[in-house]
N, CA, C and O atoms as a DFTB+ gen file, in Angstrom:
708 C
 N C O
     1  1      33.863      98.486      83.794
     2  2      35.054      98.977      84.459
     3  2      35.155     100.472      84.162
     4  3      35.059     100.899      83.012
     5  1      35.349     101.250      85.213
     6  2      35.447     102.686      84.992
     7  2      36.889     103.107      84.715
     8  3      37.822     102.320      84.874
     9  1      37.048     104.328      84.309
    10  2      38.356     104.861      83.916
    11  2      39.315     104.908      85.106
    12  3      40.508     104.645      84.952
    13  1      38.812     105.232      86.261
    14  2      39.660     105.313      87.460
    15  2      40.238     103.939      87.805
    16  3      41.421     103.850      88.135
    17  1      39.451     102.876      87.739
    18  2      39.908     101.528      88.014
    19  2      40.948     101.094      86.990
    20  3      41.950     100.475      87.348
    21  1      40.719     101.414      85.722
    22  2      41.666     101.086      84.663
    23  2      43.002     101.775      84.885
    24  3      44.059     101.170      84.706
    25  1      42.949     103.061      85.281
    26  2      44.186     103.808      85.570
    27  2      44.931     103.163      86.740
    28  3      46.154     103.030      86.699
    29  1      44.218     102.772      87.753
    30  2      44.836     102.142      88.930
    31  2      45.504     100.820      88.557
    32  3      46.611     100.525      89.006
    33  1      44.820     100.031      87.734
    34  2      45.385      98.750      87.321
    35  2      46.619      98.950      86.434
    36  3      47.621      98.251      86.591
    37  1      46.542      99.903      85.507
    38  2      47.706     100.194      84.648
    39  2      48.885     100.698      85.480
    40  3      50.027     100.313      85.229
    41  1      48.620     101.546      86.456
    42  2      49.666     102.048      87.334
    43  2      50.289     100.904      88.144
    44  3      51.506     100.851      88.319
    45  1      49.445      99.994      88.633
    46  2      49.957      98.845      89.390
    47  2      50.831      97.951      88.505
    48  3      51.882      97.483      88.943
    49  1      50.399      97.715      87.265
    50  2      51.193      96.900      86.325
    51  2      52.510      97.600      86.014
    52  3      53.549      96.943      85.956
    53  1      52.495      98.889      85.817
    54  2      53.709      99.657      85.519
    55  2      54.684      99.589      86.693
    56  3      55.877      99.355      86.496
    57  1      54.190      99.789      87.898
    58  2      55.057      99.727      89.086
    59  2      55.642      98.322      89.243
    60  3      56.829      98.169      89.529
    61  1      54.803      97.298      89.056
    62  2      55.282      95.919      89.165
    63  2      56.377      95.645      88.128
    64  3      57.408      95.061      88.462
    65  1      56.163      96.057      86.887
    66  2      57.134      95.827      85.813
    67  2      58.435      96.563      86.092
    68  3      59.515      96.008      85.893
    69  1      58.346      97.803      86.550
    70  2      59.561      98.583      86.843
    71  2      60.330      97.972      88.011
    72  3      61.558      97.897      87.964
    73  1      59.633      97.535      89.055
    74  2      60.329      96.950      90.213
    75  2      60.965      95.617      89.841
    76  3      62.062      95.308      90.307
    77  1      60.292      94.820      89.006
    78  2      60.876      93.545      88.570
    79  2      62.127      93.795      87.733
    80  3      63.124      93.088      87.879
    81  1      62.076      94.803      86.853
    82  2      63.242      95.153      86.032
    83  2      64.373      95.642      86.911
    84  3      65.527      95.273      86.691
    85  1      64.068      96.469      87.905
    86  2      65.085      96.974      88.813
    87  2      65.720      95.838      89.608
    88  3      66.939      95.808      89.780
    89  1      64.900      94.902      90.096
    90  2      65.434      93.747      90.841
    91  2      66.348      92.906      89.956
    92  3      67.408      92.463      90.397
    93  1      65.934      92.684      88.696
    94  2      66.741      91.892      87.783
    95  2      68.068      92.610      87.502
    96  3      69.114      91.964      87.434
    97  1      68.035      93.927      87.339
    98  2      69.255      94.692      87.084
    99  2      70.204      94.591      88.278
   100  3      71.414      94.443      88.105
   101  1      69.643      94.672      89.505
   102  2      70.491      94.541      90.685
   103  2      71.060      93.135      90.791
   104  3      72.219      92.967      91.170
   105  1      70.260      92.118      90.459
   106  2      70.734      90.736      90.497
   107  2      71.862      90.535      89.493
   108  3      72.870      89.910      89.821
   109  1      71.714      91.050      88.282
   110  2      72.769      90.930      87.275
   111  2      74.020      91.656      87.731
   112  3      75.130      91.174      87.502
   113  1      73.861      92.817      88.376
   114  2      75.022      93.555      88.879
   115  2      75.733      92.737      89.945
   116  3      76.963      92.674      89.956
   117  1      74.974      92.105      90.849
   118  2      75.581      91.275      91.880
   119  2      76.362      90.125      91.270
   120  3      77.459      89.816      91.733
   121  1      75.822      89.482      90.240
   122  2      76.516      88.370      89.605
   123  2      77.836      88.822      89.008
   124  3      78.856      88.161      89.201
   125  1      77.837      89.923      88.296
   126  2      79.076      90.392      87.682
   127  2      80.033      90.921      88.741
   128  3      81.249      90.814      88.580
   129  1      79.503      91.491      89.823
   130  2      80.328      91.984      90.921
   131  2      81.134      90.854      91.559
   132  3      82.305      91.034      91.894
   133  1      80.507      89.697      91.725
   134  2      81.173      88.573      92.379
   135  2      82.482      88.224      91.679
   136  3      83.528      88.166      92.326
   137  1      82.442      87.995      90.383
   138  2      83.640      87.556      89.668
   139  2      84.682      88.658      89.549
   140  3      85.866      88.373      89.371
   141  1      84.257      89.909      89.643
   142  2      85.225      91.006      89.644
   143  2      86.033      91.031      90.939
   144  3      87.132      91.585      90.971
   145  1      85.504      90.443      91.996
   146  2      86.172      90.430      93.296
   147  2      87.004      89.170      93.541
   148  3      87.702      89.074      94.551
   149  1      86.931      88.213      92.629
   150  2      87.665      86.956      92.781
   151  2      89.034      87.074      92.110
   152  3      89.165      87.595      91.002
   153  1      90.045      86.574      92.815
   154  2      91.398      86.512      92.259
   155  2      91.891      85.073      92.348
   156  3      91.645      84.379      93.335
   157  1      92.586      84.638      91.309
   158  2      93.171      83.304      91.269
   159  2      94.678      83.426      91.342
   160  3      95.252      84.426      90.913
   161  1      95.313      82.410      91.885
   162  2      96.772      82.420      91.981
   163  2      97.240      81.221      92.757
   164  3      96.744      80.108      92.581
   165  1      98.216      81.465      93.631
   166  2      98.761      80.395      94.438
   167  2     100.263      80.396      94.378
   168  3     100.894      81.450      94.298
   169  1     100.844      79.199      94.417
   170  2     102.293      79.108      94.418
   171  2     102.794      77.848      93.743
   172  3     102.106      76.830      93.672
   173  1     104.001      77.952      93.256
   174  2     104.738      76.824      92.688
   175  2     106.105      76.819      93.350
   176  3     106.668      77.876      93.637
   177  1     106.633      75.638      93.590
   178  2     107.967      75.554      94.170
   179  2     108.677      74.310      93.710
   180  3     108.059      73.274      93.465
   181  1     109.986      74.425      93.596
   182  2     110.799      73.266      93.217
   183  2     112.187      73.436      93.787
   184  3     112.743      74.534      93.793
   185  1     112.738      72.344      94.264
   186  2     114.095      72.333      94.780
   187  2     114.722      71.001      94.409
   188  3     114.148      69.942      94.664
   189  1     115.896      71.059      93.809
   190  2     116.593      69.848      93.382
   191  2     118.028      69.912      93.875
   192  3     118.651      70.974      93.889
   193  1     118.534      68.769      94.274
   194  2     119.912      68.691      94.723
   195  2     120.445      67.303      94.464
   196  3     119.818      66.512      93.760
   197  1     121.584      67.006      95.021
   198  2     122.195      65.695      94.853
   199  2     121.332      64.645      95.539
   200  3     121.433      64.442      96.749
   201  1     120.478      63.975      94.757
   202  2     119.603      62.948      95.303
   203  2     118.380      63.484      96.017
   204  3     117.648      62.718      96.644
   205  1     118.142      64.787      95.934
   206  2     117.025      65.415      96.642
   207  2     116.084      66.076      95.643
   208  3     116.529      66.751      94.714
   209  1     114.773      65.878      95.838
   210  2     113.759      66.506      94.995
   211  2     112.610      66.983      95.880
   212  3     112.156      66.264      96.770
   213  1     112.151      68.201      95.622
   214  2     111.017      68.761      96.346
   215  2     110.233      69.610      95.351
   216  3     110.740      70.621      94.864
   217  1     108.988      69.204      95.043
   218  2     108.147      69.929      94.087
   219  2     106.793      70.197      94.733
   220  3     106.181      69.292      95.299
   221  1     106.326      71.445      94.648
   222  2     105.039      71.828      95.224
   223  2     104.206      72.571      94.190
   224  3     104.710      73.431      93.468
   225  1     102.920      72.228      94.130
   226  2     101.937      72.945      93.323
   227  2     100.797      73.302      94.268
   228  3     100.223      72.426      94.913
   229  1     100.464      74.611      94.350
   230  2      99.458      75.051      95.312
   231  2      98.567      76.142      94.717
   232  3      98.786      77.325      94.982
   233  1      97.558      75.761      93.912
   234  2      96.640      76.769      93.367
   235  2      95.665      77.258      94.438
   236  3      95.381      76.559      95.410
   237  1      95.160      78.478      94.235
   238  2      94.207      79.020      95.189
   239  2      93.356      80.113      94.574
   240  3      93.631      80.584      93.471
   241  1      92.330      80.507      95.291
   242  2      91.455      81.601      94.880
   243  2      91.006      82.345      96.131
   244  3      90.768      81.746      97.180
   245  1      90.896      83.671      95.996
   246  2      90.408      84.483      97.112
   247  2      89.274      85.378      96.623
   248  3      89.179      85.706      95.440
   249  1      88.430      85.756      97.553
   250  2      87.348      86.697      97.287
   251  2      87.626      87.941      98.121
   252  3      87.759      87.855      99.341
   253  1      87.713      89.095      97.470
   254  2      87.963      90.369      98.146
   255  2      86.641      90.985      98.588
   256  3      85.878      91.489      97.764
   257  1      86.371      90.942      99.899
   258  2      85.142      91.524     100.429
   259  2      85.171      93.041     100.305
   260  3      84.159      93.671      99.999
   261  1      86.342      93.619     100.547
   262  2      86.583      95.044     100.360
   263  2      88.088      95.223     100.260
   264  3      88.803      94.231     100.113
   265  1      88.595      96.436     100.333
   266  2      90.041      96.623     100.153
   267  2      90.866      96.149     101.350
   268  3      92.092      96.072     101.267
   269  1      90.199      95.832     102.460
   270  2      90.908      95.393     103.656
   271  2      90.870      93.882     103.873
   272  3      91.854      93.303     104.334
   273  1      89.752      93.237     103.549
   274  2      89.562      91.825     103.884
   275  2      89.355      90.966     102.647
   276  3      88.664      91.354     101.705
   277  1      89.979      89.776     102.673
   278  2      89.776      88.764     101.633
   279  2      89.841      87.397     102.300
   280  3      90.472      87.232     103.344
   281  1      89.187      86.427     101.692
   282  2      89.229      85.048     102.187
   283  2      89.177      84.120     100.989
   284  3      88.630      84.460      99.941
   285  1      89.757      82.942     101.165
   286  2      89.760      82.033     100.033
   287  2      90.101      80.606     100.399
   288  3      90.265      80.244     101.564
   289  1      90.199      79.808      99.337
   290  2      90.489      78.380      99.452
   291  2      91.715      78.050      98.617
   292  3      92.003      78.708      97.617
   293  1      92.432      77.016      99.049
   294  2      93.590      76.571      98.286
   295  2      93.725      75.064      98.314
   296  3      93.210      74.388      99.205
   297  1      94.420      74.559      97.328
   298  2      94.780      73.147      97.260
   299  2      96.291      73.049      97.294
   300  3      96.985      74.013      96.972
   301  1      96.807      71.890      97.684
   302  2      98.254      71.719      97.742
   303  2      98.625      70.289      97.403
   304  3      97.974      69.336      97.833
   305  1      99.691      70.161      96.618
   306  2     100.313      68.854      96.407
   307  2     101.823      69.063      96.467
   308  3     102.365      69.938      95.793
   309  1     102.491      68.259      97.272
   310  2     103.946      68.323      97.408
   311  2     104.518      66.918      97.313
   312  3     103.995      65.971      97.900
   313  1     105.603      66.809      96.563
   314  2     106.339      65.550      96.477
   315  2     107.764      65.821      96.942
   316  3     108.422      66.740      96.453
   317  1     108.237      65.014      97.890
   318  2     109.598      65.141      98.415
   319  2     110.266      63.780      98.349
   320  3     109.671      62.763      98.704
   321  1     111.514      63.774      97.887
   322  2     112.248      62.509      97.800
   323  2     113.723      62.740      98.134
   324  3     114.350      63.688      97.663
   325  1     114.248      61.847      98.957
   326  2     115.687      61.803      99.233
   327  2     116.133      60.417      98.791
   328  3     115.716      59.409      99.362
   329  1     116.974      60.373      97.780
   330  2     117.368      59.118      97.128
   331  2     117.808      58.066      98.140
   332  3     118.633      58.322      99.017
   333  1     117.229      56.866      97.989
   334  2     117.528      55.685      98.794
   335  2     117.296      55.880     100.288
   336  3     117.900      55.185     101.105
   337  1     116.422      56.823     100.649
   338  2     116.161      57.051     102.058
   339  2     114.672      57.295     102.339
   340  3     114.108      56.736     103.279
   341  1     114.047      58.143     101.504
   342  2     112.736      58.644     101.902
   343  2     112.018      59.219     100.692
   344  3     112.639      59.821      99.817
   345  1     110.699      59.026     100.651
   346  2     109.864      59.771      99.714
   347  2     108.507      59.991     100.342
   348  3     108.013      59.161     101.105
   349  1     107.897      61.152     100.003
   350  2     106.640      61.517     100.634
   351  2     105.785      62.331      99.675
   352  3     106.293      63.109      98.868
   353  1     104.475      62.135      99.784
   354  2     103.504      62.952      99.072
   355  2     102.589      63.590     100.101
   356  3     102.100      62.919     101.010
   357  1     102.359      64.889      99.956
   358  2     101.432      65.614     100.805
   359  2     100.368      66.207      99.904
   360  3     100.688      66.800      98.874
   361  1      99.107      66.055     100.278
   362  2      98.043      66.658      99.490
   363  2      96.905      67.047     100.410
   364  3      96.619      66.361     101.391
   365  1      96.266      68.142     100.086
   366  2      95.168      68.604     100.917
   367  2      94.706      69.979     100.524
   368  3      94.873      70.403      99.381
   369  1      94.123      70.675     101.477
   370  2      93.562      71.982     101.193
   371  2      93.732      72.933     102.351
   372  3      94.177      72.563     103.437
   373  1      93.360      74.186     102.084
   374  2      93.480      75.207     103.116
   375  2      92.406      76.270     102.935
   376  3      91.822      76.432     101.863
   377  1      92.172      76.981     104.022
   378  2      91.286      78.141     104.050
   379  2      92.132      79.291     104.575
   380  3      92.806      79.154     105.596
   381  1      92.100      80.429     103.878
   382  2      92.936      81.552     104.272
   383  2      92.095      82.816     104.421
   384  3      91.154      83.046     103.661
   385  1      92.451      83.630     105.414
   386  2      91.845      84.947     105.606
   387  2      92.978      85.964     105.547
   388  3      94.021      85.790     106.177
   389  1      92.759      87.023     104.783
   390  2      93.779      88.052     104.598
   391  2      93.245      89.402     105.066
   392  3      92.092      89.748     104.811
   393  1      94.098      90.157     105.752
   394  2      93.748      91.499     106.212
   395  2      94.855      92.449     105.793
   396  3      96.028      92.220     106.088
   397  1      94.476      93.515     105.104
   398  2      95.432      94.525     104.641
   399  2      95.130      95.849     105.343
   400  3      94.335      96.639     104.834
   401  1      95.751      96.112     106.509
   402  2      95.455      97.356     107.223
   403  2      95.865      98.582     106.413
   404  3      95.216      99.626     106.476
   405  1      96.952      98.442     105.651
   406  2      97.363      99.427     104.651
   407  2      97.759      98.642     103.411
   408  3      97.982      97.434     103.486
   409  1      97.847      99.313     102.280
   410  2      98.045      98.608     101.015
   411  2      99.296      97.739     100.992
   412  3      99.285      96.679     100.368
   413  1     100.371      98.155     101.653
   414  2     101.641      97.439     101.584
   415  2     101.794      96.307     102.596
   416  3     102.719      95.504     102.474
   417  1     100.925      96.223     103.578
   418  2     101.052      95.221     104.644
   419  2      99.895      94.230     104.555
   420  3      98.736      94.628     104.437
   421  1     100.216      92.938     104.613
   422  2      99.187      91.899     104.598
   423  2      99.389      90.980     105.797
   424  3     100.467      90.416     105.981
   425  1      98.350      90.833     106.607
   426  2      98.334      89.899     107.728
   427  2      97.456      88.723     107.313
   428  3      96.461      88.905     106.611
   429  1      97.823      87.519     107.746
   430  2      97.068      86.349     107.298
   431  2      96.880      85.335     108.418
   432  3      97.666      85.251     109.362
   433  1      95.803      84.570     108.271
   434  2      95.535      83.412     109.120
   435  2      95.090      82.307     108.172
   436  3      94.245      82.520     107.302
   437  1      95.676      81.111     108.352
   438  2      95.403      80.020     107.414
   439  2      95.275      78.701     108.161
   440  3      96.101      78.360     109.008
   441  1      94.228      77.976     107.828
   442  2      94.031      76.625     108.348
   443  2      94.334      75.661     107.212
   444  3      93.720      75.736     106.147
   445  1      95.278      74.758     107.437
   446  2      95.692      73.808     106.400
   447  2      95.519      72.384     106.916
   448  3      95.889      72.074     108.049
   449  1      94.960      71.535     106.084
   450  2      94.806      70.109     106.403
   451  2      95.404      69.319     105.243
   452  3      94.925      69.410     104.113
   453  1      96.454      68.544     105.523
   454  2      97.088      67.751     104.470
   455  2      97.224      66.300     104.907
   456  3      97.402      65.992     106.085
   457  1      97.137      65.434     103.932
   458  2      97.388      63.999     104.129
   459  2      98.846      63.770     103.786
   460  3      99.319      64.224     102.744
   461  1      99.554      63.076     104.642
   462  2     100.967      62.797     104.439
   463  2     101.131      61.289     104.234
   464  3     100.747      60.494     105.092
   465  1     101.699      60.908     103.102
   466  2     102.010      59.507     102.797
   467  2     103.515      59.408     102.602
   468  3     104.050      59.901     101.609
   469  1     104.191      58.777     103.539
   470  2     105.647      58.691     103.494
   471  2     106.105      57.244     103.456
   472  3     105.477      56.365     104.046
   473  1     107.198      57.009     102.760
   474  2     107.817      55.690     102.713
   475  2     109.300      55.850     103.030
   476  3     110.013      56.618     102.383
   477  1     109.741      55.115     104.026
   478  2     111.142      55.169     104.457
   479  2     111.840      53.884     104.041
   480  3     111.322      52.790     104.269
   481  1     113.012      54.012     103.433
   482  2     113.838      52.859     103.080
   483  2     114.851      52.656     104.195
   484  3     115.616      53.565     104.517
   485  1     114.856      51.460     104.786
   486  2     115.754      51.171     105.901
   487  2     117.064      50.576     105.399
   488  3     117.151      50.101     104.266
   489  1     118.057      50.607     106.236
   490  2     119.395      50.122     105.896
   491  2     119.382      48.644     105.522
   492  3     120.146      48.225     104.652
   493  1     118.534      47.851     106.159
   494  2     118.492      46.411     105.886
   495  2     117.751      46.066     104.586
   496  3     117.569      44.888     104.278
   497  1     117.325      47.076     103.825
   498  2     116.634      46.827     102.563
   499  2     115.126      46.816     102.673
   500  3     114.435      46.828     101.655
   501  1     114.603      46.795     103.880
   502  2     113.145      46.838     104.052
   503  2     112.681      48.303     104.069
   504  3     113.490      49.230     104.038
   505  1     111.385      48.475     104.119
   506  2     110.855      49.837     104.180
   507  2     109.602      49.838     105.059
   508  3     109.013      48.792     105.330
   509  1     109.217      51.021     105.492
   510  2     107.950      51.138     106.217
   511  2     107.255      52.435     105.802
   512  3     107.888      53.410     105.396
   513  1     105.930      52.402     105.919
   514  2     105.118      53.560     105.550
   515  2     104.630      54.275     106.796
   516  3     104.362      53.658     107.827
   517  1     104.524      55.584     106.677
   518  2     103.986      56.414     107.749
   519  2     102.959      57.345     107.104
   520  3     103.326      58.322     106.452
   521  1     101.689      57.042     107.284
   522  2     100.612      57.821     106.676
   523  2      99.769      58.448     107.775
   524  3      99.340      57.763     108.703
   525  1      99.532      59.754     107.670
   526  2      98.743      60.453     108.677
   527  2      98.228      61.777     108.124
   528  3      98.682      62.251     107.083
   529  1      97.273      62.363     108.841
   530  2      96.773      63.696     108.536
   531  2      97.522      64.701     109.398
   532  3      97.843      64.422     110.553
   533  1      97.798      65.862     108.835
   534  2      98.459      66.918     109.591
   535  2      97.652      68.208     109.470
   536  3      97.273      68.620     108.374
   537  1      97.400      68.829     110.605
   538  2      96.695      70.114     110.642
   539  2      97.679      71.197     111.033
   540  3      98.466      71.027     111.964
   541  1      97.631      72.307     110.322
   542  2      98.477      73.452     110.643
   543  2      97.614      74.701     110.691
   544  3      96.689      74.864     109.895
   545  1      97.924      75.570     111.624
   546  2      97.310      76.897     111.677
   547  2      98.464      77.894     111.585
   548  3      99.318      77.969     112.469
   549  1      98.465      78.651     110.497
   550  2      99.522      79.626     110.255
   551  2      98.992      81.036     110.509
   552  3      97.877      81.375     110.112
   553  1      99.803      81.843     111.170
   554  2      99.569      83.283     111.237
   555  2     100.784      83.916     110.580
   556  3     101.915      83.482     110.800
   557  1     100.545      84.941     109.774
   558  2     101.660      85.498     109.028
   559  2     101.529      86.979     108.776
   560  3     100.489      87.595     109.009
   561  1     102.629      87.527     108.288
   562  2     102.683      88.938     107.906
   563  2     103.615      89.050     106.709
   564  3     104.613      88.338     106.600
   565  1     103.256      89.968     105.812
   566  2     104.085      90.124     104.638
   567  2     104.013      91.514     104.055
   568  3     103.136      92.311     104.389
   569  1     104.962      91.786     103.170
   570  2     104.995      93.033     102.421
   571  2     104.313      92.779     101.088
   572  3     104.634      91.816     100.392
   573  1     103.374      93.642     100.735
   574  2     102.575      93.465      99.524
   575  2     102.894      94.553      98.506
   576  3     102.893      95.744      98.818
   577  1     103.167      94.113      97.285
   578  2     103.389      95.038      96.172
   579  2     102.542      94.551      95.003
   580  3     102.896      93.578      94.337
   581  1     101.430      95.222      94.756
   582  2     100.525      94.796      93.686
   583  2      99.894      93.454      94.014
   584  3      99.245      93.306      95.049
   585  1     100.081      92.475      93.133
   586  2      99.489      91.146      93.308
   587  2     100.382      90.177      94.068
   588  3     100.002      89.024      94.273
   589  1     101.563      90.621      94.491
   590  2     102.549      89.736      95.117
   591  2     102.759      90.134      96.578
   592  3     102.912      91.313      96.897
   593  1     102.764      89.134      97.457
   594  2     103.071      89.353      98.867
   595  2     104.217      88.426      99.257
   596  3     104.180      87.229      98.972
   597  1     105.233      88.984      99.909
   598  2     106.381      88.215     100.402
   599  2     106.406      88.382     101.909
   600  3     106.354      89.500     102.421
   601  1     106.486      87.247     102.628
   602  2     106.456      87.364     104.072
   603  2     106.871      86.109     104.801
   604  3     107.505      85.216     104.240
   605  1     106.498      86.063     106.064
   606  2     106.832      84.954     106.954
   607  2     105.555      84.551     107.683
   608  3     104.755      85.395     108.086
   609  1     105.383      83.227     107.842
   610  2     104.238      82.730     108.595
   611  2     104.735      81.773     109.673
   612  3     105.815      81.192     109.561
   613  1     103.925      81.623     110.718
   614  2     104.275      80.800     111.869
   615  2     103.176      79.776     112.097
   616  3     101.999      80.128     112.179
   617  1     103.558      78.512     112.198
   618  2     102.612      77.413     112.449
   619  2     102.440      77.264     113.958
   620  3     103.340      76.772     114.640
   621  1     101.297      77.682     114.477
   622  2     101.070      77.628     115.918
   623  2     100.882      76.201     116.423
   624  3     100.967      75.961     117.627
   625  1     100.626      75.246     115.520
   626  2     100.473      73.839     115.906
   627  2     101.712      73.003     115.574
   628  3     101.633      71.775     115.551
   629  1     102.838      73.639     115.321
   630  2     104.041      72.916     114.904
   631  2     104.405      71.832     115.928
   632  3     104.395      72.067     117.136
   633  1     104.726      70.642     115.411
   634  2     105.100      69.506     116.236
   635  2     106.318      68.839     115.594
   636  3     106.217      68.307     114.488
   637  1     107.442      68.862     116.260
   638  2     108.665      68.262     115.708
   639  2     108.521      66.772     115.433
   640  3     109.211      66.234     114.567
   641  1     107.635      66.102     116.157
   642  2     107.458      64.658     115.974
   643  2     106.682      64.311     114.707
   644  3     106.757      63.172     114.244
   645  1     105.939      65.258     114.134
   646  2     105.137      64.975     112.938
   647  2     105.978      64.970     111.658
   648  3     105.560      64.375     110.665
   649  1     107.106      65.591     111.651
   650  2     108.041      65.592     110.515
   651  2     107.442      66.141     109.221
   652  3     107.926      65.802     108.141
   653  1     106.408      66.974     109.293
   654  2     105.836      67.559     108.085
   655  2     106.605      68.806     107.703
   656  3     107.065      68.932     106.568
   657  1     106.749      69.726     108.636
   658  2     107.515      70.949     108.407
   659  2     108.672      70.955     109.397
   660  3     108.476      70.709     110.587
   661  1     109.858      71.232     108.916
   662  2     111.044      71.156     109.777
   663  2     111.107      72.291     110.784
   664  3     111.817      72.186     111.785
   665  1     110.375      73.379     110.540
   666  2     110.427      74.534     111.425
   667  2     109.038      75.148     111.517
   668  3     108.242      75.021     110.586
   669  1     108.743      75.804     112.617
   670  2     107.447      76.468     112.770
   671  2     107.357      77.722     111.903
   672  3     106.267      78.107     111.479
   673  1     108.503      78.363     111.637
   674  2     108.532      79.549     110.788
   675  2     108.762      79.145     109.343
   676  3     109.628      78.320     109.050
   677  1     107.973      79.736     108.432
   678  2     108.099      79.427     107.009
   679  2     107.966      80.711     106.198
   680  3     107.001      81.456     106.373
   681  1     108.926      80.977     105.315
   682  2     108.742      82.115     104.404
   683  2     107.692      81.761     103.352
   684  3     107.456      80.584     103.080
   685  1     107.059      82.781     102.760
   686  2     106.073      82.524     101.715
   687  2     106.101      83.634     100.670
   688  3     106.529      84.759     100.930
   689  1     105.635      83.280      99.497
   690  2     105.357      84.232      98.423
   691  2     103.959      83.908      97.927
   692  3     103.694      82.785      97.498
   693  1     103.059      84.890      97.982
   694  2     101.680      84.712      97.507
   695  2     101.488      85.569      96.263
   696  3     101.882      86.734      96.237
   697  1     100.876      84.981      95.226
   698  2     100.580      85.717      93.998
   699  2      99.130      85.457      93.625
   700  3      98.715      84.307      93.480
   701  1      98.356      86.535      93.469
   702  2      96.961      86.437      93.032
   703  2      96.722      87.444      91.903
   704  3      97.117      88.606      91.993
   705  1      96.070      86.972      90.846
   706  2      95.779      87.820      89.685
   707  2      94.299      88.134      89.606
   708  3      93.864      88.837      88.694
């Protein structure tokens, strides 16, 4: 083996080693970048009254693609009860897309799918169950201050006969850390 061939082989090994190290460094940067862009949060709600109970737990996570766009997933569980009349459990998930044209304004689109299990107590002492899936598509707008957004959303698929949401318009508070 001559000196020129040895130099060529050493140069090829050096280039290969440097490119592999560079690729690994970029891969590690991508991995750490991902979790830096993820935010966790969601919502909690509770309402109590004379014979009335409404409790909601809705955790979620979003991924910030850049300062304008984010998308994420959420879960939801809601329990509603009206003493001696009605009780219902709703559970399911959602996919949300967020757009922030400026820092203080957040526009949203959300697809929600929940299972509704309801039990009605009738006057004669009997009861009946009403179990079904409900799909909602919400479009919304809100004011954003830091990690908190307060706004209003509209369910474009609202159906008064489904009895899931009493109104197509719903206020919301979103918190992501």
